[in-house]
Every structure is written in structure tokens, then in C-alpha cells.
C-alpha positions as CSV (number, residue, x, y, z in Angstrom):
1,X,-14.1,-4.4,22.4
2,X,-10.8,-3.8,24.4
3,X,-7.5,-3.3,22.6
4,X,-6.0,-6.7,22.9
5,X,-2.8,-6.1,20.9
6,X,-0.1,-3.5,20.9
7,X,-0.7,-2.6,17.3
8,X,-4.4,-1.9,17.7
9,X,-3.8,1.8,18.3
10,X,-0.5,2.1,16.3
11,X,0.1,4.2,13.2
12,X,2.4,2.9,10.4
13,X,4.6,5.1,8.2
14,X,5.6,3.6,4.9
15,X,9.0,4.4,3.4
16,X,9.9,3.7,-0.3
17,X,13.7,3.6,0.4
18,X,14.8,4.6,-3.1
19,X,12.9,7.8,-2.9
20,X,13.2,8.8,0.8
21,X,16.7,10.2,1.4
22,X,20.0,9.7,-0.4
23,X,23.1,10.0,1.9
24,X,25.9,9.5,-0.6
25,X,25.0,11.5,-3.7
26,X,24.4,8.6,-6.1
27,X,20.8,9.8,-6.6
28,X,19.2,6.8,-5.0
29,X,17.8,6.8,-1.4
30,X,19.5,4.5,1.1
31,X,19.5,3.1,4.6
32,X,21.8,5.8,6.0
33,X,19.4,8.4,4.5
34,X,16.6,6.8,6.5
35,X,18.7,6.8,9.7
36,X,19.3,10.5,9.2
37,X,15.6,11.2,9.2
38,X,14.4,9.1,12.1
39,X,14.0,12.1,14.4
40,X,11.5,13.5,11.8
41,X,9.4,10.3,12.1
42,X,9.6,10.4,15.8
43,X,8.4,14.0,15.8
44,X,5.4,13.0,13.6
45,X,4.6,10.4,16.3
46,X,4.3,7.2,14.3
47,X,4.8,3.8,16.0
48,X,5.9,1.6,13.1
49,X,8.1,2.1,10.1
50,X,7.5,-0.2,7.1
51,X,10.2,-0.4,4.4
52,X,9.6,-1.5,0.9
53,X,12.0,-4.3,-0.1
54,X,15.7,-3.7,0.8
55,X,17.0,-7.2,-0.1
56,X,19.6,-8.0,-2.8
57,X,17.8,-7.8,-6.1
58,X,18.5,-7.2,-9.9
59,X,15.7,-4.5,-9.6
60,X,13.6,-5.7,-12.5
61,X,10.5,-4.8,-10.4
62,X,12.0,-2.3,-7.9
63,X,13.2,-4.9,-5.4
64,X,10.1,-7.2,-5.6
65,X,12.4,-9.7,-7.4
66,X,14.7,-10.9,-4.6
67,X,17.9,-12.8,-5.4
68,X,19.0,-13.2,-1.7
69,X,16.5,-12.9,1.2
70,X,19.4,-12.6,3.7
71,X,21.4,-9.8,2.1
72,X,20.9,-6.0,1.7
73,X,20.9,-4.6,-1.8
74,X,24.3,-2.8,-2.2
75,X,22.8,0.4,-3.6
76,X,20.9,0.8,-0.3
77,X,23.8,-0.1,2.1
78,X,24.9,-3.2,4.0
79,X,24.0,-5.2,7.1
80,X,25.9,-2.8,9.4
81,X,23.7,0.0,8.1
82,X,20.7,-2.2,8.7
83,X,21.7,-2.9,12.3
84,X,22.2,0.9,12.9
85,X,18.8,1.5,11.4
86,X,16.9,-1.0,13.5
87,X,18.7,0.1,16.6
88,X,17.8,3.8,15.8
89,X,14.2,2.9,15.3
90,X,14.0,0.9,18.6
91,X,15.8,3.6,20.5
92,X,13.1,6.0,19.5
93,X,10.3,3.6,20.7
94,X,9.3,2.6,17.2
95,X,9.1,-0.8,15.5
96,X,10.3,-2.0,12.1
97,X,8.2,-3.9,9.5
98,X,10.0,-5.5,6.5
99,X,8.4,-6.3,3.1
100,X,8.1,-10.1,2.7
101,X,8.0,-11.3,-1.0
102,X,7.5,-15.0,-1.0
103,X,5.0,-15.7,-3.8
104,X,8.1,-15.6,-6.1
105,X,11.8,-15.1,-6.2
106,X,14.1,-13.5,-8.8
107,X,15.4,-15.8,-11.5
108,X,18.8,-14.9,-10.1
109,X,18.1,-16.6,-6.8
110,X,20.3,-19.6,-6.1
111,X,17.2,-21.8,-5.7
112,X,16.1,-21.0,-9.2
113,X,19.7,-21.2,-10.6
114,X,19.8,-24.8,-9.3
115,X,16.2,-25.5,-10.3
116,X,16.7,-24.9,-14.0
117,X,19.8,-27.1,-14.2
118,X,17.9,-30.3,-14.7
119,X,14.6,-32.0,-14.1
120,X,16.0,-34.1,-11.3
121,X,17.8,-31.3,-9.5
122,X,16.8,-31.2,-5.7
123,X,15.6,-27.6,-6.2
124,X,13.5,-28.4,-9.3
125,X,10.3,-28.7,-7.2
126,X,11.0,-25.3,-5.5
127,X,9.2,-23.8,-8.5
128,X,6.3,-24.7,-10.8
129,X,7.5,-26.4,-13.9
130,X,5.2,-28.1,-16.5
131,X,5.3,-29.6,-19.9
132,X,3.8,-27.6,-22.7
133,X,0.5,-28.4,-24.5
134,X,0.6,-28.9,-28.3
135,X,3.7,-26.7,-28.5
136,X,2.1,-24.0,-26.4
137,X,2.2,-22.9,-22.7
138,X,0.7,-25.4,-20.2
139,X,-2.5,-23.2,-19.8
140,X,-4.0,-19.9,-20.8
141,X,-3.1,-17.8,-17.8
142,X,-2.1,-14.2,-18.4
143,X,0.6,-12.5,-16.3
144,X,-0.2,-9.4,-14.2
145,X,2.4,-7.6,-16.3
146,X,0.8,-8.6,-19.7
147,X,1.6,-11.6,-21.9
148,X,1.6,-15.3,-20.8
149,X,2.2,-16.3,-17.2
150,X,4.5,-19.1,-18.6
151,X,8.1,-18.9,-19.8
152,X,9.7,-21.6,-21.9
153,X,13.1,-23.0,-20.9
154,X,14.9,-24.6,-23.8
155,X,17.5,-26.5,-21.7
156,X,14.9,-28.7,-20.0
157,X,12.1,-28.4,-22.5
158,X,9.6,-27.3,-19.9
159,X,7.8,-24.0,-18.9
160,X,8.0,-22.3,-15.5
161,X,5.2,-20.2,-14.0
162,X,5.6,-16.4,-13.3
163,X,2.5,-14.5,-12.3
164,X,4.4,-11.2,-12.7
165,X,7.6,-10.5,-14.8
166,X,9.4,-13.6,-16.3
167,X,12.3,-12.7,-14.0
168,X,9.9,-13.2,-11.0
169,X,9.5,-17.0,-10.8
170,X,6.6,-18.4,-8.7
171,X,7.6,-20.6,-5.7
172,X,5.9,-24.0,-5.3
173,X,4.2,-23.7,-1.9
174,X,3.0,-27.3,-2.2
175,X,6.6,-28.3,-1.4
176,X,7.2,-28.4,2.4
177,X,10.9,-27.6,1.9
178,X,9.9,-24.3,0.3
179,X,7.6,-23.4,3.1
180,X,10.1,-24.2,5.9
181,X,13.0,-22.4,4.0
182,X,10.7,-19.3,4.1
183,X,9.9,-19.8,7.8
184,X,13.6,-20.1,8.7
185,X,14.4,-16.9,6.8
186,X,11.6,-15.1,8.6
187,X,12.8,-16.3,12.0
188,X,16.4,-15.2,11.0
189,X,15.1,-11.6,10.5
190,X,13.1,-11.7,13.7
191,X,16.3,-12.7,15.5
192,X,17.8,-9.5,14.1
193,X,15.0,-7.5,15.7
194,X,12.5,-7.1,12.9
195,X,9.1,-6.5,14.4
196,X,6.9,-7.8,11.6
197,X,6.2,-8.3,7.9
198,X,4.0,-6.8,5.2
199,X,3.4,-9.7,2.9
200,X,3.4,-9.1,-0.8
201,X,0.5,-10.7,-2.7
202,X,0.4,-13.4,0.0
203,X,-3.1,-14.7,-1.0
204,X,-1.7,-15.9,-4.4
205,X,0.6,-18.6,-3.0
206,X,-1.8,-21.5,-3.1
207,X,-2.4,-22.4,-6.8
208,X,-5.4,-24.5,-7.8
209,X,-4.9,-28.3,-8.2
210,X,-4.1,-29.3,-11.8
211,X,-3.5,-25.6,-12.9
212,X,-6.7,-25.6,-15.1
213,X,-7.4,-23.1,-17.9
214,X,-9.2,-19.9,-16.8
215,X,-12.3,-18.3,-18.3
216,X,-11.5,-15.6,-20.9
217,X,-13.5,-13.3,-23.1
218,X,-13.6,-14.3,-26.9
219,X,-11.3,-11.3,-27.8
220,X,-8.8,-11.9,-25.0
221,X,-5.6,-13.8,-25.6
222,X,-5.1,-14.8,-22.0
223,X,-7.3,-15.4,-18.9
224,X,-7.2,-12.9,-16.1
225,X,-5.2,-14.9,-13.5
226,X,-6.3,-13.2,-10.3
227,X,-9.7,-14.9,-9.8
228,X,-8.0,-18.2,-10.6
229,X,-5.1,-18.0,-8.1
230,X,-6.3,-15.6,-5.4
231,X,-7.5,-17.1,-2.0
232,X,-6.6,-20.7,-3.1
233,X,-7.7,-23.9,-1.4
234,X,-4.7,-24.3,0.8
235,X,-4.0,-20.6,1.7
236,X,-5.4,-20.8,5.2
237,X,-3.5,-24.0,5.9
238,X,-0.2,-22.4,4.8
239,X,-0.8,-19.2,6.8
240,X,-1.7,-21.1,9.9
241,X,1.5,-23.1,9.5
242,X,3.5,-19.9,9.0
243,X,1.9,-18.5,12.1
244,X,2.8,-21.5,14.2
245,X,6.4,-21.6,12.9
246,X,7.1,-17.9,13.0
247,X,4.5,-15.3,14.2
248,X,3.5,-17.1,17.4
249,X,7.1,-17.1,18.6
250,X,7.5,-13.3,18.4
251,X,5.4,-10.2,19.3
252,X,5.0,-9.5,15.6
253,X,2.7,-7.3,13.5
254,X,1.7,-8.8,10.1
255,X,-0.3,-7.4,7.2
256,X,-1.1,-9.3,4.1
257,X,-1.5,-7.7,0.7
258,X,-4.6,-9.6,-0.6
259,X,-5.8,-8.5,-4.1
260,X,-9.4,-9.7,-4.8
261,X,-10.1,-10.3,-1.1
262,X,-13.7,-9.7,0.2
263,X,-14.7,-8.8,3.8
264,X,-15.6,-12.5,4.2
265,X,-12.0,-13.5,3.2
266,X,-10.6,-10.9,5.5
267,X,-12.6,-12.3,8.4
268,X,-10.5,-15.5,8.0
269,X,-7.1,-13.9,7.2
270,X,-7.2,-11.2,9.9
271,X,-9.4,-13.0,12.5
272,X,-9.2,-11.6,16.1
273,X,-7.8,-15.0,17.4
274,X,-4.7,-14.2,15.3
275,X,-4.3,-17.7,13.9
276,X,-3.2,-16.2,10.6
277,X,-2.4,-12.5,10.0
278,X,-3.2,-9.4,12.0
279,X,-4.8,-7.5,9.1
280,X,-4.9,-7.3,5.3
281,X,-4.7,-4.7,2.6
282,X,-7.8,-4.9,0.5
283,X,-8.2,-2.9,-2.8
284,X,-11.8,-2.2,-3.3
285,X,-11.7,1.5,-2.6
286,X,-8.7,1.8,-4.9
287,X,-10.8,0.5,-7.8
288,X,-13.7,2.9,-7.4
289,X,-12.3,5.3,-10.0
290,X,-11.4,2.7,-12.6
291,X,-12.4,3.3,-16.2
292,X,-16.0,2.1,-17.0
293,X,-14.4,0.3,-20.0
294,X,-12.8,-2.8,-18.5
295,X,-10.3,-2.9,-21.4
296,X,-8.8,0.3,-20.0
297,X,-8.5,-0.9,-16.5
298,X,-7.4,1.8,-14.0
299,X,-6.6,4.3,-16.7
300,X,-9.1,7.2,-16.2
301,X,-9.3,10.7,-14.8
302,X,-12.7,10.9,-13.0
303,X,-12.8,11.4,-9.3
304,X,-14.4,8.8,-7.0
305,X,-18.0,9.7,-6.0
306,X,-18.5,10.2,-2.3
307,X,-21.4,7.8,-2.3
308,X,-19.2,4.9,-3.6
309,X,-16.4,5.7,-1.1
310,X,-18.7,6.0,1.9
311,X,-20.5,2.7,0.9
312,X,-17.2,0.9,0.7
313,X,-15.7,2.2,3.9
314,X,-18.9,1.5,5.7
315,X,-19.1,-2.1,4.4
316,X,-15.5,-2.8,5.6
317,X,-16.1,-1.1,9.0
318,X,-19.3,-3.0,9.6
319,X,-18.4,-6.4,8.3
320,X,-15.0,-6.6,10.2
321,X,-16.4,-5.2,13.5
322,X,-15.7,-7.7,16.3
323,X,-14.5,-10.3,13.7
324,X,-11.3,-9.0,12.1
325,X,-9.0,-6.0,11.9
326,X,-8.9,-3.3,9.2
327,X,-5.9,-1.7,7.5
328,X,-6.7,2.0,6.7
329,X,-4.8,3.6,3.8
330,X,-5.2,6.1,1.0
331,X,-2.0,5.6,-0.9
332,X,1.2,3.6,-1.2
333,X,4.1,3.0,-3.6
334,X,1.6,1.6,-6.2
335,X,-1.1,4.3,-6.0
336,X,-1.4,8.0,-6.9
337,X,-1.1,10.7,-4.3
338,X,-4.3,10.9,-2.1
339,X,-4.7,14.7,-2.3
340,X,-4.6,14.7,-6.1
341,X,-6.8,11.6,-6.4
342,X,-9.5,12.1,-3.8
343,X,-8.9,15.7,-2.8
344,X,-8.2,18.9,-4.7
345,X,-4.7,20.2,-5.5
346,X,-5.8,23.0,-7.8
347,X,-5.2,25.8,-5.3
348,X,-3.0,25.9,-2.2
349,X,-5.9,26.5,0.2
350,X,-7.9,23.6,-1.3
351,X,-4.9,21.3,-1.2
352,X,-4.3,21.9,2.5
353,X,-8.0,21.8,3.4
354,X,-8.8,18.7,1.4
355,X,-5.6,16.8,2.6
356,X,-6.7,17.4,6.2
357,X,-10.3,16.4,5.4
358,X,-9.2,13.1,3.8
359,X,-6.9,12.4,6.7
360,X,-9.8,12.9,9.2
361,X,-12.0,10.7,7.2
362,X,-9.6,7.8,7.4
363,X,-8.0,8.2,10.8
364,X,-11.2,8.2,12.8
365,X,-12.2,4.8,11.4
366,X,-11.5,1.5,13.2
367,X,-8.2,-0.1,12.1
368,X,-4.5,0.6,11.8
369,X,-3.8,3.7,9.6
370,X,-0.9,3.7,7.2
371,X,0.7,7.0,6.1
372,X,2.8,6.9,2.9
373,X,5.9,9.1,2.8
374,X,5.1,12.6,1.8
375,X,1.3,12.2,2.5
376,X,1.8,14.0,5.8
377,X,3.0,17.2,4.0
378,X,0.4,16.9,1.2
379,X,2.7,15.9,-1.7
380,X,0.8,15.8,-5.0
381,X,0.9,13.9,-8.2
382,X,3.9,14.9,-10.5
383,X,1.7,15.4,-13.6
384,X,4.7,14.8,-15.9
385,X,3.8,15.9,-19.5
386,X,6.2,13.6,-21.5
387,X,6.2,9.8,-21.5
388,X,10.0,10.1,-21.4
389,X,9.7,11.5,-17.8
390,X,8.0,8.3,-16.6
391,X,10.1,5.5,-15.1
392,X,7.3,3.1,-14.1
393,X,7.2,0.1,-16.4
394,X,3.5,-0.4,-15.9
395,X,2.7,3.1,-17.2
396,X,5.1,2.9,-20.2
397,X,3.8,-0.6,-21.2
398,X,0.1,0.6,-20.9
399,X,0.8,3.6,-23.1
400,X,2.2,1.4,-25.9
401,X,-0.5,-1.2,-25.5
402,X,-3.5,1.1,-25.4
403,X,-2.3,3.8,-27.8
404,X,0.1,2.1,-30.3
405,X,-1.0,-1.5,-30.4
406,X,-4.8,-1.5,-29.7
407,X,-5.6,2.1,-30.7
408,X,-8.1,2.3,-27.8
409,X,-7.0,5.8,-26.8
410,X,-5.2,8.7,-28.4
411,X,-1.9,9.7,-27.0
412,X,-3.1,13.0,-25.4
413,X,-5.9,11.2,-23.5
414,X,-3.6,8.5,-22.3
415,X,-1.1,11.0,-21.0
416,X,-3.8,12.6,-19.0
417,X,-4.8,9.2,-17.5
418,X,-1.1,8.4,-16.8
419,X,-0.6,11.8,-15.1
420,X,-3.5,10.8,-12.8
421,X,-2.7,7.1,-12.1
422,X,0.9,6.3,-12.8
423,X,2.8,4.7,-9.9
424,X,5.5,7.3,-10.5
425,X,3.3,9.8,-8.7
426,X,4.2,8.0,-5.4
427,X,7.8,7.4,-6.3
428,X,9.1,11.0,-7.0
429,X,11.7,11.9,-4.3
430,X,10.6,13.0,-0.9
431,X,10.5,16.8,-0.7
432,X,12.6,17.9,2.3
433,X,13.3,21.6,1.5
434,X,13.5,24.1,-1.3
435,X,17.1,23.5,-2.2
436,X,18.2,21.7,-5.3
437,X,16.5,18.3,-5.8
438,X,14.3,19.1,-2.7
439,X,17.1,18.2,-0.4
440,X,16.8,14.5,-1.4
441,X,20.2,14.1,-3.1
442,X,23.3,16.1,-4.1
443,X,23.5,14.0,-7.2
444,X,21.1,13.3,-10.1
445,X,17.9,11.8,-8.7
446,X,16.9,8.3,-10.1
447,X,13.5,9.8,-10.8
448,X,12.6,13.5,-11.4
449,X,11.6,15.6,-8.4
450,X,8.1,17.0,-8.5
451,X,8.5,20.6,-9.7
452,X,6.4,22.0,-6.9
453,X,9.0,21.1,-4.2
454,X,9.9,24.7,-3.7
455,X,6.4,25.3,-2.2
456,X,5.6,21.9,-0.8
457,X,8.3,20.5,1.5
458,X,9.1,19.4,5.0
459,X,11.0,22.5,6.0
460,X,8.0,24.7,5.1
461,X,5.5,22.3,6.8
462,X,7.5,22.3,10.1
463,X,7.6,26.1,10.1
464,X,3.8,26.5,9.7
465,X,1.8,25.6,12.8
466,X,-1.3,25.1,10.6
467,X,0.4,22.7,8.2
468,X,-0.8,19.3,7.2
469,X,2.1,17.8,9.1
470,X,0.9,19.1,12.5
471,X,-2.6,18.0,11.6
472,X,-1.4,14.5,11.1
473,X,0.6,14.7,14.3
474,X,-2.6,15.6,16.2
475,X,-4.6,12.8,14.6
476,X,-1.9,10.3,15.7
477,X,-1.8,11.7,19.2
478,X,-5.7,11.4,19.4
479,X,-5.5,7.8,18.4
480,X,-3.0,7.1,21.1
481,X,-5.0,8.9,23.8
482,X,-8.6,8.0,22.9
483,X,-9.7,4.4,23.2
484,X,-13.0,5.2,21.3
485,X,-11.0,5.6,18.0
486,X,-9.7,2.1,18.4
487,X,-12.5,0.2,20.1
488,X,-15.6,2.2,19.5
489,X,-18.4,1.1,17.2
490,X,-18.8,2.8,13.8
491,X,-22.2,4.0,12.5
492,X,-23.3,6.4,9.8
493,X,-25.4,9.3,10.9
494,X,-29.1,8.6,10.2
495,X,-29.9,9.6,6.6
496,X,-26.3,10.3,5.7
497,X,-26.2,7.3,3.2
498,X,-28.2,9.5,0.8
499,X,-26.1,12.7,1.1
500,X,-24.0,13.2,-2.2
501,X,-21.6,15.7,-0.6
502,X,-21.1,15.2,3.1
503,X,-19.9,12.1,4.9
504,X,-21.0,12.0,8.6
505,X,-20.4,9.1,11.0
506,X,-20.3,8.3,14.7
507,X,-17.7,6.4,16.8
508,X,-19.0,5.3,20.2
509,X,-18.0,3.4,23.3
510,X,-19.4,3.4,26.8
511,X,-17.7,6.7,27.7
512,X,-17.5,8.8,24.5
513,X,-19.3,9.6,21.3
514,X,-17.4,11.2,18.4
515,X,-19.3,12.8,15.5
516,X,-17.2,13.1,12.3
517,X,-18.4,15.6,9.6
518,X,-16.7,15.8,6.3
519,X,-17.4,18.0,3.2
520,X,-16.1,16.1,0.2
521,X,-16.7,19.1,-2.1
522,X,-15.5,22.6,-2.8
523,X,-19.0,24.0,-2.1
524,X,-20.4,25.7,1.0
525,X,-23.3,23.6,2.3
526,X,-25.9,23.8,5.0
527,X,-26.4,20.6,7.2
528,X,-28.1,20.2,10.5
529,X,-26.8,17.5,12.8
530,X,-27.8,16.7,16.3
531,X,-24.9,18.2,18.2
532,X,-25.5,18.4,22.0
533,X,-24.9,21.8,23.7
534,X,-22.0,20.5,25.8
535,X,-20.2,18.9,22.8
536,X,-16.6,20.1,22.3
537,X,-14.8,20.5,19.0
538,X,-12.0,18.0,19.1
539,X,-10.3,18.8,15.8
540,X,-11.1,20.8,12.7
541,X,-9.3,22.1,9.5
542,X,-10.8,25.6,9.9
543,X,-10.0,28.1,12.6
544,X,-13.6,28.5,13.8
545,X,-16.8,26.6,13.8
546,X,-19.6,27.9,11.6
547,X,-22.2,25.5,13.0
548,X,-24.7,24.3,10.3
549,X,-22.7,26.0,7.5
550,X,-20.1,23.5,6.2
551,X,-17.4,25.2,4.2
552,X,-15.4,23.7,1.3
553,X,-13.5,20.5,2.3
554,X,-14.4,21.2,5.9
555,X,-13.7,18.4,8.4
556,X,-14.7,18.6,12.1
557,X,-15.0,16.1,14.9
558,X,-17.2,16.8,17.9
559,X,-16.8,14.9,21.2
560,X,-19.7,14.4,23.6
């Protein structure tokens, strides 16, 4: 398979703007801060910069509640700053991807402000309004953020739908005016030079006809809404229409966030004909370390087993091969730090070795890799010990629900689980150097800095030729230079599917074979693989090659 598209061998760097770099001392990262760090991203070698939402927003859900799609949130800067940012990115040969949040708007958006005025307002049908049933909500759907997915409005005596917070009101995609308003807005950003969109929960926009009740367990108050609304009956029609009106007119990259999507769904969303999206974010590997008790969801502290991880990666590599395109990621603004979750941050040597091993595991697969800010220097979970140190609403609500209300866990256990899985782990400020607040701000940071910033920071990483940073730089360079990484086939080494500790796979095209060997444990192991005499060691996280002896967290790739 040849690389048909410019993004096939690209690498994306994700920036959480609030936490990246503050330029004016107010403790919140901003656009000028990002501009000041573009040379750093260029040095790393990434091709695409993706920003979490920077639009005008009341910030109920960190910018995923947008009140004006065509304005910049004042705490981050203004449209002049945005123009300087996009120019700076393009001057360095990189592209910019924006977050697109169109399943819902903020309740402060002018469309909703109009919509709730009266039942016959022209904007009423931009949202999903329904009469109640026997003095209750229209159906039994639960919101992603707990409670009912419906909010009662006294003025018009109807309920509106919100799959997330009550301030995040779901748009009615059945209304063509809504759809074309969204397409116009996307084209407006494209005209400003934006190179693509990461689409927030895009597979939830097509709601089922009649909005029926969902199935729920006897002890549950509300039905889990995801299986009811994900991958709805008109979703492909809507995305093909969006593609025709927007993406087909520009050389864009698009990635859809698609909770609950299977490889079969992804084959449609991210088909190689590009009639819909270029790729999707799926979540299966992110759920492998969930609590065995479904009532506790993701809150747990056990590490994912290699067998589960390998099975999952292999399934997606094989099922999308020649049919659709993979997104490859370990962490993002909603997930814990990769080295703390899948690796080992208990000692400095293990942190560095396991971070490089995990990077190797991901970057040699087929797809487009995403690096989350700080991942390239091996930033770790924050492990805050007090609930008061956490900012993330999801973590705080979960604590009160599971400890105080339902008494399913004691406080100490829940704090251990939060330290492992809170979204705050990804949102602590970027660690630039060992000065106050890790060089992120001269003011008081909006979220506490991880206390280990004096040892783990960019300045230290750039001064050490063996750092995680330079390892990532090399992985990116290899992807740019070696077509086999992008277009080669993927295959597990024979017998590897039964190995509990080592992951070994091949990437092959007509010219080249790569053998990737990864020790997922802190043990020294013996493994014999068929490595030809003339094979060269392409990359490794150890200084030498010990042959059949595979050392703790060792990663090595042979080329032959």
C-alpha cells in the first residue's frame, strides 16, 4: 500500500493550551505562550500541532462548552495572536489542527439563548426539546457526567437534551440549518489557514428516531446513554455531507473521537476513499485496566496485562489494514500519563527505559501517532494526596459518589485510584525547567505543578543526549524516512501471542523487514528470535545489544 495522503507518515503533537506555557503571568497558558515554544516543537520534528478548544467559552468543561465558534477565549488571547500562531506554525513547515465540538454548544451560545425564548422561535429546532412524561424527563437517559441527560426549562415547560453537563446543550443534527451553520463555520476557519479538525464525540450526533428509553439494570436510576446514541442511523450520511461541504474543498486532516466504535465502525468512518474522516480515536485499549466491578468504572490501580494490550493492538492493526487508517495514542488530556499507567515510574532508570519501550511499541505500528504534551520528556502522574489538590470535576464527583453516597469504596482506596486515573494527571503544567513553577508561569498556576519538575523537565532532557526527548525525535525521523513503517504489513512473530512478558512483531514491505522486540516487564528474560546475521540494530533503549538476553523494559528494532 503506497502512502496516498500527506498525513500518512505525519506525527501529531497535542497541546492542552491552559497547561502548556503562560506568557503574561496570570497562571493560565495562552496562545502567545505556544508561539514562544514553536521552535521546541520544530526541534522535536512533529508535523502537526493539535490544540484543545481555544474558542470563547464559560469554561464549565474546560472549553468543551463553546459560546462562540468564531471567537478566541480572552484568557488565551485574541484573533491577532491566533493569526501569529498559525503563521508561525506554517513558517516552520507544520500544520494546525483545531478541536471541533459540534455535538453540543454552551447554553450561553446565541443559538441557545434564542432557542429557549419560545417554542416558535426560529432557533428552537437547533436543539432537542421535548415534553416531559408524567411529570418526569422525556426518557430514562443518563448523562455522561451523572444524573439525567434532560434539563427542565420552566419558561417553555419543556426539557432540553444534554449528554454531558446541563450547560452543554445537544444540537439537533436532524435540522439542515444546524448542519450548514456548522459547515460554514468550518470553512471560515479553513479560510484562516486551519489544516484540519479533531472532532469531539462526533459519532454521537445522530440520535435514534423517537428517542426511546434505554435498557438499564434494576438498581440503576438512568440508562447508559452511549450504546443508545453512538454510531446512530444517520451518522454516515451526516459525515459524508460534511465531507462534501468542507473537507473535500481543502487539503485537510480529520480525526473523529468515537467512543464505543469497533474496528468495523472505523472501517466506515476512516475508509481509505476518504468519503468521511481520515481516522478515528477508538478507546478499547484505554479500557483494559478498568475495574472488574462495572459500578466502579475506570477507577482502579492495576496495570494492563501485556496479553490484553497486544491482542487489542493486533486486532486494530489487522482489521484496518488496507481498509482504514489507525490513530495511535497512549495518552491525551483525558487520560493518565503513559509512563505511570503502562510503564514504570518507580525509579529514574525504569522511567526512562519504560517510556522509550512504550514509545517504540506504538510508533512502529501502522497509523498516525499522537504525542501528548510532556510525553516526550516522560512526565508522570502527579499523585496528589489530597482531594483538595484535584481540579477535575470528574474525579471530585466520582469521589463523592463512590465514597460518600454509595459507600462502594473507602476514602483511602478511592484516593489511590484517583491518583492513578484522574484527568488532572494530564493537565498539570508542562515542565520546562527547574525554576519556580517549572518555568510554566511567573504567577500562580491554575493547577498545581507536579512536584518532580526539578528532575523531569525540558531543559534537562535537551541537555542529555540519551533522554526520552531525543529518542522520540529519532522515532519521528524514522517514520519520515522509512516507508515500511507507514505502508508495511503488521504481523506478530510466530508464537508471540502466548508470551506473557514480551511483545514481538514484524513490519514488512517488498524492500524491508523490521523486527520489533519489547520487554513489558522489569525482569531480565531469555528469548530466541530468528534474527539474520546481516540484520542491523535500528534503534534501542540500551547502549549495547545482549542478543537473546532481554533486559528490563528493553526495546530494540532490527532491520533486515
